[in-house]
N, C-alpha and C positions, 0 to 999 in steps of 0.2 A: 504493500499500499504506499503510494507516494503523495496521495492527496487525502485530507481529512474527510471529504465527501465519499471516498470509496469505502462503503459500508461493508459489513460481514457478508451481506448477499452478494455484493460485487466480488469480494474475495472468493466466495463459493464458486460463482460462475467461472471466474478466472481460473481456479484450480480444476474445476470439472472440465473445462475446455482442453486444458493441458493433458488431462488424463484421458480424454475422449476426442482427440483431434479429427477423427474420421466420423462419418455418419451424418444424419440429417437432424438439424435443429429447427424446431418451430418457435419462432420468437414473436411475441405479441408486444407491440409498441403503439401506444395512442389507439388502441382498439383494433389495429390492423396486424394481421398475422402473416409472416413471411416464412417460407421454407428456405433454409440456408445451410451452407456448409462453413465451417471454420476456415479462415484463410491465414490470418496472421494476428499478431498483436505487437504493440510498440508503445514506448512512452513519447508523450507529445505535450503540447501546452496550448493555451488559449489565444496565442498569437500576440499577447501583450509583451512589451519589452521585459527583459529579465529584471530590471531594477524598478519596475512599475509595481505599486502596491497591489494592483488587481491581477498580476501575473500568477498563473497556476500551471502546474504540471499534473498530468494524470495519465493513466493507462487506457489505451483504446484497444478493443478487441474487435477484429475485422472479420465479417462474415460476407460470403457470396450469396446473393440471392438466386436461387435456382431458376425462378421463372424468367428472369431477364439478364442474368449473369452480371449484375451490378454489385458493387462493393458497398457495404455501409459499416459504420462504427457503432459499437456499443461502449459506453462509458458511464462514469458517475453522473454525467449530465443527461443521459438519455437512457436510463436503465430500463430493460423490458418489464412489463407487467407480469409476464408468464414465459417460462422456458420449458420446452418439451424436447427430450432427446430420444430418438428412436421409439417414440410413441409413449414414453414415461416422463411425467412431470418431474422437473428438476427444481424449478422455482415457481 
């Protein structure tokens, strides 16, 4: 955890994805569910200058949407309401 906003649920998802990097995830964000595969994760920031009081670093977990092959990030700023992996609810 590199950001105080990264809750226990985020840590659980981060660990789960690393233990299960293959397979299909159903991720529900803002009431919309996408079928996706884990792609990668990385440390990133909010784009503010490092010496700015608003600067924040965080981890982004990237998934590939199966329906249109686009990539999207999950982070502490847009955490999913529900996560299902291979038909079993994770969160």
